[in-house]
N, C-alpha and C positions, 0 to 999 in steps of 0.2 A: 503493500499499500504506499509506503514512504517513497519507494522508487517511483511509482506513478505520479505521486505528488511533485516530486522533484522534476520528473520529465515534463509534466504539464506546465510548471512554472517556467522552466527553461524555454519551452516552445512559446509560451505566452510572452515571455520577455523578448524573444527573437522577433516575433511578428508585431508586437506593440510594445515598444519601449516605455518604460514607466516614467511618470511625471515626477517632479521633485517636490511633491506635496509633503512627503514625509520629512524631507530635509527642512522645509519651512516650518513644519510643526515642532521638530526636535531642537532646532537651533536656539530658540529663546530659553528652553529648558536647560540646555548645555551651558548657555551663557550665564544663567542664574546660578547654576552649580559652580561655575568658575568664579563668579564674583563672590559668592558666599564662602566657598571652601578652598580657594587658592591662597593659602597662608604659609606654604612651604613646610608644613609639618606632615609627616607620613600618615597620621591618623586621619587628616582631612582628605588625603588622597584616597584612603580606604573608604571613607564615608561617601565621597563624590562617586566612587566607583560603584558602591552598593546602590546608591540612588539612581545613578546614570545608566548602569548595565543590568544589575541583578533584578531591580525592581520591575523594569519593562519585560525582562525575560521571564520572571515568574508570572506576570500578568498574562503574557501570551500562553505560557505553559497551562495555567489554570483555565483559560478560555478554550484551549485545544482539548484538554481532558473533558471539560464540561460538554462541548460539542460532540466529542467522540462517544461519550456515554449516551447521548440523546440519539445520535445516528452516525454511523461510521462515514457516510458520504459527507455529512456536514463537518466532520472532523478533517476529512481529506480536502474539502473546499477551503476551510480555514487554513490548512497548512499550505495549499497553493497560493492563497492570498498573502500569507506571511512571506513565503519564499519569493513571490513575485516582487 
């Protein structure tokens, strides 16, 4: 199932390149993290990484598992959208 999701996302990206809406959405959040947590201390880097990388990853993972339990095709469509 994961192979087909990856293949579908690659084919979709080949035929219709993605817009930069995600970049416009994530840039202010990254700027906020940089302004708030760029103090030169290692723990601030860890906190910024947790908020900037781990938090969105966990949100996507929870959404995928929830949709997968409802219907495997919904989970596959979600994973294609995330990979795209």
